[in-house]
C-alpha positions in Angstrom: 64.0 15.9 -172.2 66.1 16.0 -169.0 65.1 16.0 -165.4 65.0 19.9 -165.4 61.8 19.9 -167.2 58.9 22.2 -166.2 55.3 20.9 -166.2 53.9 24.4 -166.7 53.2 24.9 -170.4 50.8 27.6 -171.6 49.3 25.4 -174.2 49.4 21.8 -175.4 52.7 20.7 -176.9 56.3 20.3 -175.9 57.1 20.7 -172.3 59.3 23.6 -171.5 62.9 23.3 -170.1 63.0 25.6 -167.1 66.5 26.9 -168.0 65.4 27.7 -171.6 62.2 29.3 -170.4 64.1 31.5 -167.9 66.7 32.4 -170.5 64.0 33.5 -172.9 62.1 35.5 -170.3 65.3 37.2 -169.2 66.3 38.0 -172.8 62.8 39.3 -173.5 63.0 41.6 -170.5 66.5 42.9 -171.3 65.7 43.5 -175.0 62.4 45.1 -174.1 64.0 47.5 -171.6 66.8 48.3 -174.1 64.6 48.7 -177.2 61.0 49.1 -176.3 58.1 47.0 -177.5 58.0 48.2 -181.1 61.7 47.2 -181.8 61.5 44.0 -179.8 61.9 41.0 -182.1 61.6 37.2 -181.7 64.9 36.8 -183.6 66.7 39.2 -181.2 65.2 37.4 -178.2 66.2 34.0 -179.6 69.8 35.1 -180.3 70.2 36.6 -176.8 68.7 33.5 -175.1 70.7 31.1 -177.3 67.6 29.3 -178.5 66.0 28.8 -181.9 63.1 31.0 -182.9 61.0 27.8 -183.3 61.5 27.1 -179.6 59.9 30.5 -178.7 57.1 30.1 -181.2 56.4 26.6 -179.9 55.8 27.9 -176.4 54.5 31.4 -177.0 52.3 32.9 -179.6 54.5 36.0 -180.1 56.1 38.9 -178.4 52.9 40.1 -176.7 52.6 36.8 -174.9 56.3 36.9 -174.0 56.1 40.4 -172.5 52.9 39.5 -170.7 54.6 36.5 -169.1 57.6 38.6 -168.1 55.2 41.0 -166.4 53.4 38.1 -164.6 56.7 36.6 -163.5 58.0 40.0 -162.2 60.9 39.9 -164.6 60.3 43.3 -166.1 59.1 45.4 -163.1 59.2 43.8 -159.7 55.6 44.3 -158.6 55.2 48.0 -157.9 51.7 47.1 -156.7 52.5 46.6 -153.1 50.7 49.2 -150.9 52.0 49.9 -147.4 49.7 49.9 -144.3 50.6 52.6 -141.8 47.1 53.1 -140.7 46.7 56.2 -142.8 45.1 55.2 -146.1 45.6 58.6 -147.7 49.3 58.5 -147.0 49.6 54.9 -148.0 47.9 55.3 -151.4 49.8 58.6 -152.1 53.1 56.8 -151.4 52.1 53.9 -153.7 51.3 56.4 -156.4 54.6 58.2 -156.0 56.4 54.8 -156.3 54.6 53.9 -159.4 55.1 57.4 -160.9 58.8 57.3 -160.1 59.1 54.5 -162.7 58.6 57.3 -165.2 61.7 59.1 -164.0 63.8 55.9 -164.2 65.0 54.0 -167.2 61.8 51.9 -167.1 59.7 54.9 -168.0 60.3 54.7 -171.7 59.6 51.0 -171.7 56.4 51.4 -169.8 55.3 54.1 -172.3 56.3 51.7 -175.1 54.2 48.9 -173.6 51.2 51.1 -173.1 51.4 52.4 -176.6 51.7 48.9 -178.0 48.8 47.7 -175.9 46.6 50.3 -177.6 47.2 48.7 -180.9 47.5 45.0 -179.9 44.3 43.4 -178.5 46.2 40.4 -177.2 48.8 42.5 -175.4 46.0 44.8 -174.0 44.1 41.8 -172.7 47.2 40.4 -171.0 48.1 43.7 -169.5 44.6 44.3 -168.3 44.4 40.8 -166.7 47.8 41.3 -165.1 47.0 44.8 -163.7 43.6 43.6 -162.3 45.4 40.6 -160.7 48.1 42.8 -159.2 45.7 45.5 -158.1 43.5 43.0 -156.4 46.4 42.0 -154.2 47.6 45.5 -153.7 45.7 48.8 -153.8 42.2 47.1 -153.9 43.1 45.0 -150.8 44.4 48.1 -149.0 41.2 50.1 -149.8 39.0 47.3 -148.7 40.9 47.0 -145.4 40.4 50.8 -145.0 36.7 50.3 -145.5 36.6 47.6 -142.8 38.5 49.8 -140.3 36.3 52.8 -141.0 39.1 54.8 -142.6 37.0 55.4 -145.7 33.4 56.6 -146.0 30.9 53.9 -147.0 30.2 55.7 -150.3 33.8 55.3 -151.6 33.6 52.7 -154.4 36.8 50.6 -154.1 36.6 49.2 -157.6 36.0 52.6 -159.2 38.7 54.3 -157.1 41.2 51.7 -158.1 40.3 52.3 -161.8 40.7 56.0 -161.4 44.1 55.7 -159.6 45.4 53.4 -162.3 44.1 55.8 -165.0 46.0 58.5 -163.3 49.3 56.5 -163.4 48.8 55.7 -167.1 47.9 59.3 -168.2 50.8 60.8 -166.2 53.2 58.2 -167.5 52.2 58.7 -171.2 52.2 62.5 -170.8 55.6 62.4 -169.0 54.0 64.7 -166.5 55.9 64.9 -163.2 54.0 64.7 -160.0 54.7 66.6 -156.8 54.1 64.9 -153.5 51.6 67.5 -152.3 49.7 67.3 -155.5 49.4 63.5 -155.3 48.3 63.7 -151.7 45.7 66.2 -152.7 44.3 64.0 -155.5 44.2 61.0 -153.2 42.4 63.0 -150.5 39.9 64.2 -153.0 39.2 60.6 -154.1 39.1 59.0 -150.6 37.8 61.7 -148.2 34.2 61.6 -149.2 32.7 62.1 -145.7 
C-alpha cells in the first residue's frame, strides 16, 4: 500500500486507500441518486468507481453498508438536521421541518423514498438508518429542544425524545405519501407539539 492509506477500516482486513474509498462512496451516492436503492448494484458502483467488486466486498458487507456510510459521511444528503436558533423554538422547528420536507420536492425525494422503502425490508439498512438518524437528531433537533427547555421556551411536560420521534415520523410519512406541506400547516403542527402550557 502507498502513503495515502487510511487507518479507518470498518472491520478487520485490508486497510482502505482513501482515494479508492472516496471514489466508491461518490459512485454509490451518484448511482443511488440516479437509480434508487432497489436498482443500485455493487457491479455498477465498482464500474463507476473504477475498482473491482472484490474491493468493495472486502471493505463493506453490501449495498446497505455502503449507503449507510454515504449517509454518515454526508455524501448523499448534506446533513439536513441542523436546526437554527432564533430564540423562537416553534419557528426554528417549523423551518427545520420545511427544509427536510423540501427534499421531497427536489430530485432527492425519490431517492429518500427508495431508501425508506428499502429499509423496511432490510434489517441491516434499517439499523444503520436508525443509528444515523438518532445520531444526527441528537446533534440537531434534540439539542435545540433541550436548549429551549433550559431557556423556558418549552413547558416542562414536553418530552424532548418523544417530540423528536414524532417530528421524524411526520417527515417520513409525508415523504412516503408525497404529501406537500404548507408553511402555516407545519407551524400549526409544531405549535401543537410544543405549546403545552
